[in-house]
N, C-alpha and C positions, 0 to 999 in steps of 0.2 A: 703116297709112298711113305712107309713107316719103318724106321730102323730101331725102334725102342726095344731094349733088352732088359734083362733082370739086373737088379742092383748088384754091384761088385762087392766082394768080401772086404775090400779096403776102400770104401767110398770117399770120393772128394766131397767134402761137406761145406755147405753154405747155409746161412740163415734165411729162410723164406721170409719175404716181406709181408706175407699175409698171416703167418702164424709163427710160433716159436719153435716149431718142429724143424729139426735138422734134416735136410734132404740130401740124398746122394746125388751125384752128377747125373746118373741115369734117371732118377726121379725128376730132376730139373728138366732133362730132355723131354720127359713125358708131359710135364706141365706146358712146355713150349708147344709141343705137337698138338696137345688137346686144345689149347687156346687158339692156335691158328685154325684148327678144324672148326672150332666153335664160331669164330669170326666169319668163316666162309659160309657156314650153315645159316647164320643170322642174316647175312647180306651177301648174296651170290655175286654182286657187283663190286664188292669192297676193294678188290685188287685191280679192278679195271676202271671204275668210275667213282672213286672216293669223293665224298663231299668235303671240301675244304676251301678256305679263303686264299686264293692265289696271291693276293697282295701281301699277305703276311710272310711270304717266303721270297719276295723280290724275284719271283719266278720269270717275269718278262723283262727283267733288267737288260738282258741281251738274248736274242733268239739263238742260243747255242744248240748245235745239232743233238738230236736224240736225248733230250733231257729226261731225267727220271722224275717220277711223280712223288713229291715230298710226302703226301699223306699216306701213300702205300708204304714207304720206308718207315714213316713215323709209327704206324701201327705195329709193324714187325719189331722195330726197335723197342717199343713199349712192352710188347709181349716178352721179349728176351730179357730186357733189363729188370722187369718186374719179377720174373722167375729167378733171376740171378743178380741180386742188387749190388754185388760187389764189383760189377763191371765199371771201370773208370776210364779206359782209353779205347779209342777207335782209330782205324786207318781206312782210307780209300786210296788204293794204288792207281786207280783210273778215275781220278776225281772229276774230270770234266768241269762243269760250272759250279761245282761244290754243293750240289743239292743235298748229298748225304751229310756233309759237315753241318750245313745250316739246320738240317733236321735233327742231328744228334745234339746240337747246342741246346735244344729244348730239354734234353735229359741231363744237361750239365756235364757231359763227358769231355774229357781232354781229346781234342779233335786234330787229327793229322791227315793231310792229303797231299798227293803229288800227281803231277801230270807232265807229259812231254810237250804240251802245247802252251806257249807263253800266254795266249789270250785266256785260256782256261785258268791259269794261275792268277792273272789280273782280275778276272771276274770273281774268283774265289776270295781273294784278299779284300776286294771291295765289299762283297756281300757279308763278310764275317766281322765287320766293324773296324775301328770303334764307331759307335753310334752317336756322334756329335751332330745331331740333326739340326739344332738351332744354328750352330756355327756353319754347317754345310749350306743352309739356306742363305746365310749372309754372304758366304763366299760365292755362291751362285749369282747373287745380285751383283757382286763386284765383277765377276767374270762377264756377265751380260753387258755391263757398262763398258768393259774393255773391248769386247767384240764390236759393240755399236760404235765406239770411238775409232776403231781401226779403219783407216781409209786406204791402206796399202793394197795394191793388187798383186803383190809378190806371192809366189807359190813356194811354200816352205819345204816341200818334199820332192824327191825325184827318184823314180824307179822305172824300170823297163815296162812299158805298156800303160803308163799313167794316162795318156790321152785316149787310149782305148777304153779304159775303165771309168774315166771321169770326164764329164764336160768341163770346159775351161771355167765357167762361172762357178761350178761346184768346187773345183780345185781352189779357186780364190776364197770362197766362203769357208771351206774346211781349213784353209791355212789361217784365216782370222781366228778360228776357234782354237787351233793348235797353239798359235802365239799367245792367246789369252790364257790357256791352261798352263803353259810353261811359266807364266808370271806368278802363278799361285805358289805360295811358299810351303803349304802343308801337304805332305805326301798322301795322307788319307783322302784329302779332297781331290788331289790330282788323279789318283787312281779311280775315284768315283767318276770324275769328269771324263777320263779316258774311256771308261766302259760305255758311257752314254754316247761319246763320240763314235765308238766302234759300232754301236747299233745304228747311229746316224749314217755312217759310211755304208753299212749293209743295205740300208734303204735307198740311199741317194746315188749309189754307183750304178754303172750300166750292166752290172751282173744280174742275172735273173734270180729272183728270190724263191722260185718254185723248186729249186734243187740246191744241194749243198756244194756241188761241184761248181767251179768257175765256168760260167756259160754266158756269153755275151747276148744281150737282148737284140732283137731285130732292129735295124736302123730306124724303121718307121716308128717303133715304140720309143726308142731313144729320143727321137725328134719331138715326140709329144710330151716328154717329161720335162716340164718347165716349172720347177718349184725351188724354194729356198732351203738349202741345207741348214742354214742358221735357224730357220723357223722349225724345221724337223728336230733339230738339236734341243731347242727351247721346250718344245712340247714334250719330248721324251724325258728331258731333265725334270720337269715338273712332276710327271707321273712317277719317275724313278725315285725322287725324293719322298713323295707321298708313300710309296711302297716300302721304302727303306724305313720310314718312320713307323709304319704299321708293323714291320718285323721287329723293330726296337721295342715297341709297345708290347708285342707278344712275349718277347723274352723278359721284359721287365715284370709283366704280370706273373711270370713263372719264377721270378726272383733269380734270373740267370744273368743279370747285368749289375754292375756296380760302377758308379761314376761313368755311366754310358759306355762301359767296356764289358766284354764277356767275362764272366767270373772265373773261367777255367782257361786252359791252354788252347791256343789255335796255332797250328804250324802248317803252312802251305808252301810247297817247294816246286820249282821247276826241276823235275827229276825223271829219269828213265827207269821205269819199274822192271824192265827186263835185265837191267844192269844190277839194281839193288833196290831194296825198300828201306827207307830211312827209319832208324830206330834211335831214340835218344841215348839208349844204353849200349847200342851196338849188338844187342842180343834179343831174346824173347821179351816183348814189351807190351803187346796189344791184347786186350780182352775181347775186342769185337772188330770184325771187318764188315764193311757195307760197301758194295761196289757193283758196277756193271761194266764188264770188259767189252772191247770191240767184238763184233760178231764175225769179223774176218779182217784181212788187211784193209787199211783205210781206202786204198785206191779203188777197190771193187765193192766196198760197202758204204760207209759214211766218211766222206773226205773232210774230217775235222780240220786238217791243215789248210786245205784249199779255202775252206770257209773262213779261216782266220787270216789269210794272206793279205787281203786288201786293208782291213783295219790295222793290222800290225805295221803296215808301211807308214802310217801317220802317227803312231804312238811312240813315245820315248821308251825304248826297251829297258833302260836303266831304272825306270820307275816300277818295273814289273818284278825283276829278280836279277841278282848279280850274275846268274848263269845265262840270261837272255842276251844273245848277240845277233848281229846281222847275218851270221852264218845260217841261222834258221830260216832266213828269207831269201837265200840265194836263188831259189826257184819256187814256183807255185806249189811244187810237190815235196819240198824238202822235209817239212814236218811229218807228212804222211809217210815218207820214205824211212824216217827214223822210228816210226811207230811199229807195232807188232806186225811181223810178216812183210815189212817193207824192203828188206834186203836179203837176198839168198845167202846162205851160210857156207863157209868153207868146210865146216864139219857137218854138212847136211846129212850124210849117211848115218853118222853117229846119233844125231838128234832124231832121225827118222826111226832108227831101230829102237831107241828108247820109247818112242810113241807106240810102236807096234807091241812092245813088251807091256806097257802100262795100260793101253786102251785097245781091246779087241774091236770095239766099235769103230775107232779111228782106222784100224787096219782094213776092215771091211769097206769103209767109206772110201779110203784111199784107192783100193783096188777097183772099185766101181768107177771113180772119176778118172783114174789112169787109163781105163779102157776107152774113155771118151775124149780126153784132152790131157796130153802130157804136160803142157804149159800150165793149165789150170791146177792140176794136181800138185805141182811143185809150189805154187803160190799158197795153196791150202796147207800143205805140209810145213812150209816155212812159217806161216802164222802160228800153227800149233807148237812148233819147236820153240818159238819165242814165248808163247803163252805158258808152256810147260816150264821154261826157265823162270818165268815170273812167278809161277806157283811155288817153285823151290824157294825163291826169295821170300815169298809170303810166309811160308811155313817156318822159315828161320826166325821170323820176328813175332809170330803169334805165340802166346802163352799156351801151355798145356790146358786143355779143357776150355779154350776160348771158342767163341762162336763166329760163324761166317754167314753172311747173306749175299748170295750171288744172283744177280738178275741177268739172265742170258737169253739169247734168241737164236733160232736156227736160220739157215739160209740155203738157197739152192745154188749149186755150181755145176755148170754143164748139164743142167736139168736134173741134177741129182741132189737130194736133200743132204745137207751136212748137219747131223744131229749134235749141235754144240752142247746141248744139255747132257746127253748121255756121255759124250767124250769128256766133258769137264768133270762129271761125277766120277768117272773111272780114274781120271788123272788125280783128282783130289783124294780119292780113297787110296790110291797107291802111295800117297805121302802121309797117310795116317789120319785122314779126315773121315768122319762118319756122317752119312746123309741122314738127317732126321726127317725131313719132309720136303715136298715139292708142290708148289702152287703155280697154276697156269693163269695168265692174264692176257686179255686182248690189248693190242696196241691201238690207241685212239689218236687220230690226228697227228701222226708222226711222219715227218717228211723223210722217207728213205729212198733208196736207189731204185724206185719203181721202174724207171726207164733204162736202168743200167743193163746192158746186154749180158753182163757176167753174173748178175745176182738178181734173184727174184725178191719181191717185196716180202718183208717179214711181218706177219699179221698177229703173231702171238709171242709172248715171252714166258719164260719159266723162272720162278724164284726158287732158288735152292738154298736150304738151310743146313749147314754143317756144324759139327763140333770137331775140333782137333783133339783127338783122343790123348788123354794124359797118361803119364807113366803110372 
């Protein structure tokens, strides 16, 4: 899909990195479109099975749901920043585990990310440095000694269902790790250790790892699981430190670190994007957006909050963000409820009418689902009302002629396909965005809600490239 038009009479001008010719913004659009098409023609699998070293991106630090592929984003970011070299700032309003930020660090951009999930914020802050790997190894040795010397059988956390989700000996072992981490004085190291603990909890709890929803294992399976959480923690720690060092080396080779810290700005916040998008100036600030929004309300698609609930019970929330409080953990579904589409709106009809006005595709889809399920259609509409509000917030902080990369996927509700790609295109265009091109990619090895009765498995994604049309 191509939206390239002729050059304007009053072009927005930048200096091309490949020549001294001044290009209009429409010419830059064409360079981006042509280079994406060229990359696709040269390698038809480039957007699905890119060749990259996973260790360089700390990609397996924690098995966060529905992670983006860093090499896919890197290629697109390279194409756009090469065509428009004055890009300096980026934002991801649905940051997840910060893959987009980690990828943009290779280009030296000022990186800003926000997410409503405290675990995502913790992972993002740990992944993005500082990269004091020698000190981290020494601190790991000290932590290991503290854990080994801890002879207490005290259990340091208490929450509803703890005995359901953890065997007693696992609770004791995790508590030893928690006590050891709390004695570490450096915040950067504690954050790193908390993330490794989170992955240890994911593996050692009685929750099934085949789905992101909290789902207890069969009792016979629980009885068979007799391993040491401390050994799991140690194994994952060694691997994570190695991967962290690989990423630090990658950035150093690209001259993107100085004194083991990233050379530019990194700002990661626990923030609700449907309420606002952070901007350091309070107004238009960002040159580039790279993100992948949820495909629907979390409860019927990917339950990011449920997936984070057990790890967050063991982690000191004050080490994550000043906004992280126990209110986010008052139920297994609290984080998902606060996410897009989680709560029905008092002004539902007003939001619905806006969607009907901005997106004919949404209106048609709404009418189809309404004929099948009045309950499901309200959930779908509530999600898009929240997403539309978030898009308004996005456009308030994006500069004129800034670029946006959206990775989106469709889903089925009540056996009817919800074309998220078409709806998002129409919503963004209604706010002054111009679709440049669209790339389809297959989803490989992604754990989605395949067995969820409300939602069918998403097998493909679409990458949508937009420009916010300038004055």
